[in-house]
C-alpha positions, 0 to 999 in steps of 0.5 A: 500500500503506502509503504510500496508507494514510498519505496518507489523511485521519486520520479515514479512516485511523482507519476503516481501522485500526478495520475491520482491528481488528474483522476481526482480533477476529472472525477470532480469535473464529472461530479460538478457537471452532474450536480449542476443539474440540481444545484447552483454553482454556489452550492457545489463550491460550498459543499466542496469547501466544507468537505475540504475544510472537514478533512483539514480540521481532522488533520489539524486535530491530529497534529495540533493547532500549533501546526497551522500557525502563521504570521502571514494570515492576511496573504493566506486570506487573499490566496484562499479568496482568489482560489474560492473565486476561481473554483466558482468560475470553474464550476460555473463553466463546467455547468455551461460549457463542454468539458473539452472547452473548459479544460482547453481554457484551463490549460492557460493556467500555467501560462498565467502562472509563469507570467505572474511568477516573473512579475511578482516573484521576480523569477527569470523569464528564460527562453525555455519558458518563452517557448513553453508559453508560446507552445501552450498558447498555440495549443489552446488556440488549436483546441479552441479553434476560435472563430467569429463567436463572441466570448460568453459569460461561461468562457470568461468565467473559466478564463478568469478561473484559470487566471485565479488558479495561477494567482493562487499558485503564485501565492502558494509558491510565495507562502511555501518559502516560510509556511508548511504545506499544512498551513497553506492547505 
């Protein structure tokens, strides 16, 4: 079980963890789409947040309140507010757009994250990053095949969600310099 996972080489563990993350995001998208028939976006995000908070509280109960102490609570509040808004936009898009469109727009998140890391974290804009961003943007354009249609509310919501997720990731990188993963979670 877990002992077997931790005995694997690091790159294999990374593949397993990322595969699990992709599967969980896919299942969350499917669940969000199904729930959108009977619930509004706010209710879906609220339920997701309550479940996540419950899991975090169980961990905090086991590790102690001191394990989540931070001096940067304002930054955490901003990060979590942005992340909540991004979730809302993502679930709204999932309820209104084809999943392929939502995921294609969501593929802009790493592009925004690179730009934000360069601007806010003072990371270097390397030629590799420029190539990756260009190819990523080209891939999104190919998938979306933009034509004469106007961006609607759902498309804009998902695009803003992608930007919000990138912003939350940038805050997470900043907070990761001083705070533990549990504090950030």
